[in-house]
C-alpha positions in Angstrom: -11.9 28.8 22.1 -12.8 25.6 20.1 -12.2 22.2 21.7 -9.5 19.9 20.3 -10.7 17.2 18.0 -10.8 13.9 20.0 -8.0 11.5 19.1 -9.3 8.1 18.0 -7.3 5.1 16.9 -9.4 4.5 13.8 -7.9 7.6 12.1 -4.4 6.2 12.3 -2.3 3.7 10.4 0.7 4.2 12.8 0.1 3.1 16.4 3.0 5.0 17.7 1.7 8.3 16.3 -1.7 7.5 17.8 -0.1 6.9 21.2 1.9 10.1 21.0 -1.2 12.2 20.1 -3.5 10.5 22.6 -1.0 11.0 25.4 -0.5 14.7 24.6 -4.3 15.2 24.5 -4.9 13.3 27.8 -2.1 15.3 29.5 -3.6 18.5 28.3 -7.1 17.6 29.4 -6.4 16.0 32.8 -4.1 17.4 35.4 -1.8 14.8 36.8 -1.9 12.5 33.7 1.8 11.5 33.2 3.9 8.5 32.1 3.9 7.3 35.7 0.1 7.6 36.0 -0.4 5.8 32.7 1.9 3.0 33.8 -0.1 2.6 37.0 -3.4 2.4 35.1 -2.0 -0.1 32.6 -0.4 -2.3 35.2 3.1 -1.7 33.9 6.2 -1.9 36.2 8.3 0.5 34.0 7.3 4.2 34.2 9.0 5.1 30.9 7.7 2.1 28.8 5.2 4.4 27.0 8.0 6.8 26.0 10.2 3.9 24.7 7.3 2.6 22.6 6.4 6.0 21.1 10.0 6.7 20.3 10.4 3.3 18.5 12.8 1.9 21.0 10.4 -0.8 22.1 7.7 -2.9 20.4 4.5 -4.1 21.9 3.5 -7.7 22.5 -0.2 -8.7 22.2 -0.5 -8.6 26.0 1.3 -5.3 26.3 -1.0 -3.8 23.6 -4.0 -4.8 25.7 -2.4 -3.2 28.8 -1.9 0.0 26.8 -5.5 0.1 25.7 -6.5 -0.4 29.3 -4.2 2.4 30.5 -5.8 4.8 28.1 -9.3 3.6 28.8 -10.1 2.8 25.2 -13.6 1.4 24.5 -13.7 -2.3 23.5 -13.9 -1.8 19.7 -11.2 0.8 19.7 -9.0 -1.4 21.9 -9.5 -4.3 19.5 -8.6 -2.0 16.5 -5.5 -0.7 18.4 -4.2 -4.3 19.0 -4.7 -5.1 15.3 -2.9 -1.9 14.3 0.0 -3.0 16.5 0.1 -6.3 14.6 -0.1 -4.4 11.2 2.8 -2.1 12.1 5.0 -4.8 13.5 4.4 -7.4 10.8 7.7 -9.1 9.7 6.7 -9.9 6.2 4.5 -8.5 3.4 2.2 -11.4 3.6 1.7 -11.0 7.4 1.2 -7.2 6.9 -1.4 -7.9 4.2 -3.4 -10.2 6.5 -3.3 -7.6 9.3 -4.5 -4.9 6.9 -7.5 -7.1 5.9 -8.4 -7.4 9.6 -8.2 -3.6 10.0 -10.6 -3.3 7.1 -13.3 -5.2 9.0 -13.7 -2.2 11.3 -16.4 0.0 9.9 -15.0 3.1 11.6 -11.6 2.4 9.9 -13.2 2.1 6.5 -15.1 5.3 7.0 -11.9 7.2 8.0 -9.7 5.7 5.2 -12.0 5.5 2.2 -9.3 6.9 -0.2 -6.7 4.5 1.3 -9.0 1.6 0.6 -9.3 2.7 -3.0 -5.5 3.1 -3.2 -5.0 -0.3 -1.7 -7.3 -1.8 -4.4 -5.3 0.0 -7.1 -2.2 -1.9 -6.2 -3.7 -5.1 -4.9 -5.8 -5.8 -8.0 -3.5 -6.2 -11.0 -6.2 -5.3 -13.5 -6.8 -1.8 -12.2 -3.4 -0.4 -13.6 -4.1 -2.5 -16.7 -7.6 -0.9 -17.2 -6.0 2.6 -16.7 -3.5 1.9 -19.4 -6.1 0.4 -21.7 -7.9 3.8 -21.5 -5.0 5.2 -23.6 -6.4 3.4 -26.7 -8.5 5.4 -29.1 -11.1 2.7 -29.3 -11.4 2.4 -25.5 -14.9 1.9 -24.2 -16.1 1.7 -20.6 -18.1 -1.3 -21.4 -17.2 -3.9 -18.7 -17.7 -6.8 -21.0 -15.3 -5.3 -23.6 -12.7 -4.6 -20.9 -13.1 -8.0 -19.4 -12.4 -9.9 -22.6 -9.7 -7.6 -23.8 -7.5 -8.0 -20.8 -5.1 -11.0 -20.6 -6.0 -13.0 -18.7 -9.7 -12.1 -19.0 -11.6 -10.7 -16.0 -15.3 -10.8 -15.3 -17.7 -7.9 -16.1 -18.2 -7.4 -12.3 -14.4 -7.0 -11.8 -14.2 -4.6 -14.8 -17.1 -2.5 -13.4 -15.4 -2.4 -10.0 -12.2 -1.4 -11.6 -13.8 1.5 -13.5 -15.5 2.8 -10.3 -12.2 2.6 -8.3 -10.2 4.4 -11.0 -12.7 7.2 -11.2 -12.8 7.4 -7.4 -9.1 7.9 -7.4 -9.3 10.5 -10.1 -7.1 8.4 -12.4 -9.8 8.1 -15.1 -11.9 11.2 -15.9 -14.6 12.1 -18.5 -13.5 14.3 -21.4 -15.5 16.9 -23.2 -17.2 14.1 -25.2 -18.1 12.1 -22.0 -15.5 9.4 -22.7 -13.3 8.0 -20.0 -9.7 9.0 -20.4 -6.5 9.0 -18.3 -6.2 12.0 -16.0 -2.4 11.9 -16.4 -0.1 9.8 -18.6 2.1 8.4 -15.8 1.3 7.2 -12.3 4.2 6.6 -9.9 4.5 5.4 -6.3 7.2 7.9 -5.5 10.2 7.3 -3.3 10.5 6.1 0.2 9.5 2.8 1.8 6.8 0.8 -0.1 3.4 0.4 1.5 2.1 -3.1 1.9 -0.4 -2.6 -1.0 2.4 -1.7 -3.4 4.3 -4.8 -2.3 1.1 -6.8 -3.1 1.1 -5.1 -6.6 4.6 -6.3 -7.3 3.8 -9.8 -6.2 0.7 -9.9 -8.4 2.7 -8.7 -11.4 5.4 -11.2 -10.9 2.7 -13.9 -10.8 1.4 -12.5 -14.2 5.0 -12.8 -15.5 5.2 -16.4 -14.5 1.9 -17.2 -16.1 2.9 -15.5 -19.3 5.6 -18.2 -19.9 2.8 -20.6 -20.7 0.1 -18.1 -21.8 1.9 -15.8 -24.2 3.7 -16.8 -27.4 7.5 -16.5 -27.1 7.7 -13.9 -29.8 5.4 -11.5 -27.8 7.3 -11.6 -24.6 10.9 -11.2 -23.3 11.9 -13.0 -20.2 15.6 -13.4 -19.4 17.9 -13.2 -16.4 21.5 -12.8 -15.3 23.3 -14.3 -12.3 26.4 -12.2 -11.4 28.9 -11.9 -8.7 29.6 -8.2 -8.0 30.7 -5.8 -5.3 28.2 -3.8 -3.2 29.2 -0.6 -5.1 28.4 -2.3 -8.4 25.1 -3.6 -7.0 24.1 0.1 -6.3 25.3 1.1 -9.8 23.1 -1.6 -11.3 20.1 -0.3 -9.3 20.8 3.2 -10.6 21.0 2.0 -14.2 17.7 0.2 -13.9 16.1 3.4 -12.7 17.5 5.3 -15.6 16.4 2.6 -18.1 12.9 2.7 -16.6 12.8 6.5 -17.2 14.0 6.0 -20.7 11.2 3.5 -21.4 8.6 5.8 -19.9 9.8 8.5 -22.3 9.5 6.2 -25.3 6.0 5.2 -24.2 4.9 8.9 -23.8 5.9 9.5 -27.5 3.6 6.6 -28.6 1.3 7.8 -31.3 -1.2 5.0 -31.4 -1.3 2.8 -28.3 -2.7 -0.7 -29.0 -1.7 -3.1 -26.3 -1.1 -2.9 -22.5 2.2 -4.5 -21.5 3.8 -5.2 -18.2 7.6 -4.7 -17.8 9.0 -6.0 -14.5 12.5 -5.2 -13.1 14.0 -7.4 -10.3 17.4 -7.2 -8.8 18.1 -9.1 -5.6 21.0 -10.8 -3.8 21.4 -14.6 -3.8 24.2 -14.5 -1.2 24.9 -12.7 2.0 27.2 -9.7 2.2 30.3 -10.1 4.4 30.4 -7.3 7.0 
């Protein structure tokens, strides 16, 4: 019978899932290991605190995170990572979450366990990666970093273009065709449904910054920036969201029928409340 693979925090991006799996493994490996025994080791007064945290009914303070690490006997580096992971999961803003993720990235064992996640993070955090991917739809596309750098608006350095090409190939978004030329692996990339990861939030922030810059950088006849301020019911707000989704699908269909792509464009959609909803 093969032994179970040891549970290590570095393989997790959800500290509650890590605690759940580690507790189950400790309980299976050592007779007498229980919530009560863990609480005693961690110096906690409550015997069911671990259960409440794992189930999402309680959060962890910095001090409590250290106590949890002690209760499970985590080595120093893993304990430090666990505490940073708690900060990452409990961040209250996208900015705070992004800073926490950067701190996680300083752990070499985390980078080793999440190589693809790091590449995916780059794809959304660096605005020019999606732009390079779309640029590859042009017939005259070349994987010359200097050409890519001066073609994008605003321009990027050759080093940034080189990194972008490497990341896109690592993610399988750009592949070599029969002639050895880099081409899109698929025509459309989507983030899917569900909650947005912090790197996707960073992508939206970056693209809104590009939109702001375009007011001064791009001639008016080459851009379209407009807005509406409305007072609507909650039901109409949901309908507007639905219409935006449908319109986005329509625009994707139009782009897919494009016979000769020439320029990469960015189209942002934003709908957000400017007043509170009365309950």
